[in-house]
N, C-alpha and C positions, 0 to 999 in steps of 0.2 A: 527826686529827680523824674522817676516814672510819671508821677502826676503832672509835673510840668510838661512833659512830652505829650502827654494825653490831652491836656488844655490846649496845647499848641496845634495838636492835629484837628481837634474839634473845632478851633477858630478857623483854621485854613478851610475846613470842609464848609462850614457855614458861610465864609466869604465866597467860596466857589458857587454854592448854591444861589446866593444873592445875586452873584455877577451874571450867572446863567439866566435868571428871572429877569434881570434888567435887559439883558441882550434880546431876550424873547419878546419884549414889548417895544422894541425899537425898530425902525424901518428895515426890511430886507427884501430882495427881489427874487426869492425863491418861488413865488407863484406869478404865474403869466399875468399881464395887465388884461383888463376887460376891454374889448375893443367896440368902437361905436359903428354905425352903419357906413362910415367912410374908411373903416380899417384903422382909425386912430384910437390910441389908448384914452380911456375915460380919465379926465383930469379933476382932481379934488377940487371942490368949490365951483365948479363949472356946471351949468344948467343943461340937462338932458331930458327928452321926452322918453317914456318907456311905452313902447307899443307891442302888440302881438306880432310874432314872427310870420304867422300864418293868417292869411285873409279870411274874411268872414268870421272873425273871432273877436269882435268887439273893436273899439278904438283905443286912443291913448289912455293912459293912466290919469286918474283925475280923483277930486275930492267928492264923495257922495253923502248927501244928506238923507240917512236911512230913514229916520223916524221924527223928523221935524225938531231935532234937539241936538245938543252938542254931547259927545264929541262927533266930527265929521269922520267918515270911514274912507279907506283906501279903495278905490274901484276903477272902473273903466267907462269911456264914453260908450254908448251903445253901438255906434257906427264908426268906421274909419273917417278921419277928417281932421281939420285943423285945431278942433277944440282939445281940451286937457290942459293940465298944468306940468311944467317942467319940475324935475327934482335935482337935488344936489347930493353929493356923497361926502361924508366925514369919516375915515378909517378910524378904527379903535386903535391901531398901531400908531405911535406917534412918529412924525416925519416923513409920512408918505405923501407924495405928490400925485400919484396915479391910484386908479381903483383896480385892485387885484382879486383874481378869482379866489373863491373859497375863503375870504378874510371877512371878518366882521366889519360891517359898515353902517352908519347911522344915515338913513335916507330921510330926507325932508323936502316937502313940496314948497316950490317958490311962489307962494300965493298968500294974499290977504283974505281973512274969513271974518264971518260974524262971531265966531267963537274966540274968546279971549284965552287963547292957548296956543301951544306950538303945533306946528303942521308936520312935526316928524312922526314917522311911522311907528307904530307900537303894537305888539301882540295884544289883542283884545279878548273878548269874551268867547265862549262857545255857543254857537247857535243851537237852540234846543231842538229844532226840527231835524236839521242835517248832522249835527254833532260835529260841525266843521268850525275850527278857530278862525275867527274874523280878525282883520287888521284895521285898527282905527288910528286916530292920530292923538299926539299928546306925549308929554314927558313921563318917563317911568320914575316914579319917586321912591322905589324900593330902596331901603338902607341896609338889606341883608347881605349876605356873602355873594349872591349873585349880581348885586348892584342893578344898574339900569339894563338889565339883560333883554327886556322886552322891546327895547329900542334899536336893537342890532340885527341886521340881516345880511345875508350872504348872496353873492352873485355866482352861480355855478355854470360851467361850460357844458352845453349839450354835446353830444357824441359827433353830430353833423347837423347842418352844415356850419361852416366857420362864422362865427360872429353871433351865434345864437345861444341864449342862455336861460336858465331859469333862477327863480328867486326862492331863497330858503330861509327859515329861521332856525338857527342852530349856533348860538353865540358861546362856542367853546373857546375861543381866544379871550373873551372877557372873563370867563370862568371855567378854566380847564377841569376843575374837579366836580363841577356840577353835572348832573344827570338829567339832561334836558330831553323832552320828548320832541324831537326835531320834525320839521314838516316843510314840504315845498308848496309854494303859491300857485294857485289856479283861480279861475272864475266861479263864481256862485250867483246864478240869476235869482233874484228875489223882487216880486212886484214889479217887474220891468226894468229893475236896477242891476247892474252887473257889479257885484262886490268882489274884492280879492281875498281869498280865505285859503288856509292851510288844510291838508288832510284829504284832498281830493284829487282830480285829474290835475295834471301840472300844464300850466300855460307857458310855452316857449315865447321869449321876449327878444326885443332888440333895442338898442340905445341910440336915439337920434339927437345929434347936438342942436340945442335950441338957437 
């Protein structure tokens, strides 16, 4: 009788853990929505331009041909203007219709390129000179416990002013047990090109609906 009760208790606990894990990966509104330059919540699947919140800090985000080969890198136009490519957001959490602060998001440029690969953002290699981690484009094919973690980024709100954010790589929703070396994104100027990289000064950004 005692073993039957023990088995029943263990089954109940196992069911509870599975239920909690399922709920954790479905939509909730505990995190505030990210706002665009008009004060509206960013919508999943809608195109937005990412641009610096501060003038004289480069232009809109774009694709950069760093070394005349694929993959293309995530970067900025050198000056503020109409150039640049919009992006779309796809939350890791299922059922979301808006982009929320400090949640894992897949960010993809809406652009056709000469490279036969995805334009989704991906954490790339470490630059040998600066030791900063670059952001490239392409799909993360990792089949390990972390899964495609290099494809997921976060939008974090700055303390002030309203509507200003920074971008971070720290996909702990995708893999809560992983110990990532998280980092915020900023500009890295190399041979006259503005690349986006982690582990340096942070670039405050805003989102403008395309």
